[in-house]
Structures are given as structure tokens and as C-alpha cells.
C-alpha positions in Angstrom: 0.0 0.0 0.0 1.2 3.5 -0.8 0.5 6.0 2.0 -1.5 9.0 1.0 -3.4 11.2 3.5 -6.9 12.6 3.0 -6.4 15.8 0.9 -9.7 16.8 -0.3 -10.2 20.6 -0.2 -13.3 20.2 2.0 -11.7 18.1 4.7 -11.6 21.2 7.0 -15.1 22.2 6.2 -16.4 21.1 9.7 -14.1 22.3 12.4 -16.0 20.2 15.0 -14.9 17.1 13.0 -11.2 17.7 12.0 -9.5 15.2 9.7 -7.3 12.4 10.9 -3.6 12.9 10.8 -2.3 10.0 8.7 1.4 10.8 9.1 1.0 11.0 12.9 -0.9 7.7 13.0 1.8 6.0 11.0 4.5 7.3 13.4 2.6 6.1 16.4 1.6 2.7 15.1 4.2 1.4 12.6 7.3 0.1 14.3 9.9 -2.7 13.8 8.6 -6.0 15.1 5.0 -4.7 15.5 1.9 -5.8 13.7 1.2 -2.8 11.6 3.2 -2.2 8.4 1.2 0.8 7.0 -1.7 3.1 7.9 -3.4 4.7 5.0 -6.1 7.4 5.4 -8.3 8.2 2.4 -10.9 10.9 2.2 -13.7 8.8 0.8 -14.3 5.3 -0.5 -17.1 2.8 -0.9 -15.9 0.2 1.6 -12.6 -0.2 3.3 -13.2 -3.9 3.6 -13.8 -4.2 -0.1 -10.7 -2.2 -0.9 -8.4 -4.0 1.4 -9.7 -7.5 0.5 -9.1 -6.6 -3.2 -5.6 -5.4 -2.4 -4.9 -8.6 -0.4 -6.1 -10.9 -3.1 -3.9 -9.3 -5.6 -0.9 -9.5 -3.3 -0.6 -5.7 -2.9 -1.1 -5.6 0.9 0.8 -7.3 3.7 -0.4 -8.4 7.1 -0.9 -5.3 9.3 -2.0 -3.1 6.6 -4.6 -0.6 7.8 -7.0 1.3 5.6 -9.0 4.2 7.1 -11.7 6.2 5.4 -13.0 9.6 6.5 -16.3 8.7 4.8 -17.7 5.4 3.4 -20.4 5.6 0.7 -21.1 1.9 0.7 -20.1 0.6 4.2 -21.6 -2.7 5.1 -22.4 -4.5 8.3 -23.4 -8.2 8.8 -26.1 -9.6 6.4 -25.1 -6.8 3.9 -26.8 -4.2 6.0 -25.8 -0.6 5.0 -23.6 1.5 7.4 -23.9 5.2 6.7 -22.6 8.2 8.6 -21.5 11.8 7.9 -17.9 12.4 6.9 -15.4 12.4 9.8 -18.2 11.6 12.3 -16.7 8.2 13.2 -13.9 5.7 12.7 -14.2 3.5 9.7 -11.3 1.2 9.1 -10.1 -2.3 8.1 -7.1 -4.3 9.0 -5.5 -7.3 7.1 -4.6 -10.2 9.3 -2.8 -13.4 8.4 -3.0 -15.7 11.4 -0.3 -18.2 10.4 0.1 -21.0 12.9 -3.6 -20.8 13.9 -5.9 -23.6 12.6 -8.4 -22.2 10.2 -11.1 -23.7 12.4 -10.3 -21.0 15.0 -10.3 -18.1 12.7 -14.0 -17.6 13.5 -12.8 -16.0 16.7 -11.3 -13.0 14.9 -14.5 -10.9 14.9 -15.0 -11.6 18.6 -11.4 -10.9 19.3 -11.8 -7.6 17.5 -14.8 -6.7 19.6 -12.9 -7.3 22.8 -10.0 -5.2 21.5 -12.3 -2.3 20.4 -14.2 -2.3 23.7 -10.9 -2.4 25.7 -9.4 0.4 23.6 -12.5 2.7 23.8 -12.8 2.1 27.6 -9.2 3.3 28.0 -9.2 6.3 25.7 -12.9 7.4 25.7 -13.8 6.5 29.3 -17.0 4.8 27.9 -18.1 1.4 29.0 -18.6 -0.6 25.8 -20.5 -3.9 25.8 -20.5 -6.6 23.2 -23.6 -7.9 21.6 -22.9 -11.3 20.1 -21.4 -11.7 17.7 -20.1 -8.3 16.5 -22.0 -5.3 17.8 -20.6 -2.6 20.1 -23.1 -1.2 22.6 -23.1 1.9 24.7 -25.5 3.3 27.2 -27.3 6.6 26.3 -29.8 8.0 28.8 -30.1 4.6 30.5 -30.8 2.9 27.2 -28.6 0.3 25.4 -27.7 1.5 21.9 -25.5 0.3 19.1 -22.5 2.5 18.4 -20.4 0.2 16.2 -20.0 -3.0 14.4 -17.4 -5.5 13.1 -17.3 -7.4 9.8 -14.7 -10.1 9.1 -14.1 -11.4 5.5 -11.7 -13.9 4.0 -9.0 -12.4 1.9 -7.5 -15.1 -0.2 -6.2 -18.4 1.2 -4.2 -17.0 4.1 -5.9 -13.7 5.1 -8.8 -12.2 6.9 -9.8 -8.5 6.8 -11.6 -7.2 9.9 -13.5 -4.0 9.3 -14.7 -1.8 12.2 -17.2 1.1 12.2 -17.6 3.3 15.3 -20.0 6.2 15.6 -18.0 8.9 17.5 -19.6 12.3 17.2 -23.1 11.6 15.8 -25.8 13.8 17.2 -29.3 12.6 17.9 -30.6 14.2 14.7 -27.9 12.3 12.7 -28.5 8.8 13.9 -29.6 6.4 11.2 -32.1 4.6 13.5 -33.4 5.4 17.0 -31.5 2.4 18.4 -28.2 3.8 17.3 -25.8 5.7 19.5 -22.4 7.3 19.5 -19.5 7.9 21.9 -20.4 11.5 22.2 -24.0 10.7 23.3 -22.6 8.2 25.8 -20.5 10.9 27.5 -17.1 10.1 26.1 -14.3 12.1 27.8 -12.8 12.8 24.3 -14.1 12.5 20.7 -10.7 13.2 19.2 -10.5 10.4 16.7 -6.7 10.2 16.4 -6.1 9.0 20.0 -9.2 6.8 19.9 -8.0 5.1 16.7 -4.5 4.6 18.1 -5.9 3.0 21.4 -8.1 0.6 19.5 -5.4 -0.5 17.1 -2.9 -0.9 19.9 -5.5 -3.0 21.8 -6.1 -5.1 18.6 -2.3 -5.7 18.3 -2.1 -6.8 21.9 -5.1 -9.2 21.7 -4.2 -10.6 18.3 -0.6 -11.3 19.5 -1.8 -13.0 22.6 -4.3 -15.2 20.6 -1.6 -16.1 18.0 0.9 -17.1 20.7 -1.7 -19.5 22.1 -2.2 -21.0 18.7 -5.7 -19.5 18.5 -6.8 -21.2 21.7 -9.6 -19.0 23.0 -9.3 -20.3 26.5 -5.5 -20.4 26.7 -5.3 -16.8 25.4 -7.9 -15.5 27.9 -10.1 -14.4 25.0 -13.1 -16.6 25.7 -13.3 -15.5 29.3 -12.8 -11.8 28.5 -15.4 -11.9 25.7 -17.9 -13.6 28.0 -17.3 -11.0 30.8 -18.0 -8.1 28.4 -20.9 -9.7 26.5 -24.2 -8.1 27.2 -26.0 -10.9 25.4 -25.2 -13.5 28.1 -27.8 -14.0 30.8 -30.5 -12.4 28.6 -33.5 -13.9 27.0 -32.9 -13.7 23.2 -34.4 -14.7 19.9 -32.0 -16.1 17.3 -33.2 -15.5 13.8 -31.5 -18.3 11.8 -30.9 -19.0 8.1 -33.8 -20.7 6.5 -36.5 -18.6 8.3 -36.0 -20.5 11.5 -35.8 -18.9 15.0 -35.2 -20.1 18.5 -35.9 -18.3 21.8 -34.2 -18.9 25.1 -31.6 -17.7 27.5 -28.1 -17.0 26.2 -26.0 -19.0 28.6 -22.5 -19.3 27.2 -20.1 -18.7 24.3 -18.5 -22.0 23.5 -15.0 -22.9 22.4 -15.9 -22.3 18.8 -17.3 -18.8 19.4 -20.9 -19.9 19.1 -23.6 -18.6 21.3 -25.3 -21.3 23.4 -29.0 -20.8 23.9 -30.9 -22.8 26.5 -34.4 -23.2 25.2 -37.6 -23.8 27.1 -37.5 -27.4 26.1 -34.3 -27.8 28.2 -32.1 -28.1 25.1 -28.8 -26.2 24.8 -28.5 -25.2 21.2 -25.3 -23.6 19.9 -25.8 -20.8 17.3 -22.9 -20.1 14.9 -24.6 -17.6 12.6 -27.8 -15.6 12.8 -29.3 -12.4 14.0 -29.7 -12.0 17.8 -32.5 -10.0 19.3 -32.3 -9.0 23.0 -35.8 -9.5 24.4 -37.2 -7.4 27.2 -38.2 -9.3 30.3 -41.9 -10.2 30.3 
């Protein structure tokens, strides 16, 4: 990847939302022996995940390449849901990982690992408690209400790579939220909404957790990932409805995240059913 900072003439058009400093981010994150090999900031793109997956497949990006966009015009969440936000109102970035030495069967932990890393980094830098909704949503509390402020999308990139994409609402105001259930760090009372230190904190946390997981051969228990994810998962202990592929759904209590990263739901029939893919709805107590 060739570094090039956002340089659109309009990037200073909103002084409440200053542009990211790509050069400073590279100086702070790229180091000998570290995970990150490059941090590129672009003014606008369709999807950082699409771009980075394409570069990885062509062999034009190495592990640790980070692509950040000030604005995404075709950002995606799980199930191809759209992710839209005003320019410079959040953090929209993707990272290429190549987990050599980790069995492919354990790569499914990467989006959960990224969730733990993001929540940890935001807690440190923004002073906001961020909970995890299985499998990949980031939740904050706004006026006593749980709201989604971010999401994670992991995609294969060739035979040996995975691109993890992260979107975080930072400065969105109530009148800018795409849906009432959305939130932002600002609305949750963050001590700072300066995106440069927030991004550095999140990426350093990701480097730390990814290294720990790799050194354990991807073992979620041995790396401490499984326990930490469960401790921060707002889904566990809740009554949920899992909407599954094939128009099937199950309802019950979310009781665990198993060794494969699946959500285990105890149904009313007394059966514990692991869910590996699906949409989870937190149900209010009756």
C-alpha cells in the first residue's frame, strides 16, 4: 500500500470534525517488530473492507495493513446491511490479518477478538463502557438505554488472510442517527471524541489481543479471549431470539459462548443449542 493522506479541499469544512492525521498515526503505530506495516487514510471510499480485500487478493497488501476512510459511501455490516454516517463523524477502518500458525477452524474467533480489542481500547481512551452484543455489535448506554454504536465485519481475503472491518460512531448527534436504536461515543458521554487517540488506542489493543491469541495457537481459553469476551458480552444471561438462516428462529436464555465462538442458547425445552450464525434480538423481560 502506498501511504496517502486525505487531501480533499473540503476536509476542514467542519471544524468540529477535524480530519485524521495519517502521518502521525503511522509514526505512532508502525514500528519494527510490530503488527502494523502501514496506515493509509483516504478521504472517501465505498468500503474499506472491499478495498483491502481486493488489495490482499492481488498481493498488494501485507499483514498489518490498515485502511482508514474519513467517509464510506457503501459501508456494510453483517447480512449486507448498510452502514452510513456523515464524513469524519466516526472511525471506519479495516485491518488485514494473516494468522499463520492458527488452525483455520479457530479463525471464527477473529471478529469476537476484534470486539474485545475495540471495547478495551475505547474504555481506556474514551472512558466509555462498551459492551458486546454477540457476535459483533458494540453497545453503549445513552440516557439509560442500550444503543449500538459500532459493528465489526470479518471477511476472508485469499487463502491466508482475513480482513476485519470496524465502524464506530464517534460524534453523531441525535438528529444524525440512522435509526433510533443507534448511539455514539459523544452521546454516551465520552471524555474525548478526538479520533486520532481513539484510533491509536483501538489499534494498539487489537495488536495486543491478536498477538496473545496467536501465541496461544488461536486457543480462546488459553489466550484468555473466551473468558474476557464472556465478561463483556451483554447478550449472556439475557432472553434472546436467534433468527437463523432458512427462516427458523429459537428463543431462550443465552448461557455461554462455547470454544468455537458460538452462542449457546438454553431453550424452554431444556435443550442447549449452539448458534454459529444468525441475528440475535435481545428481548425485554416479560
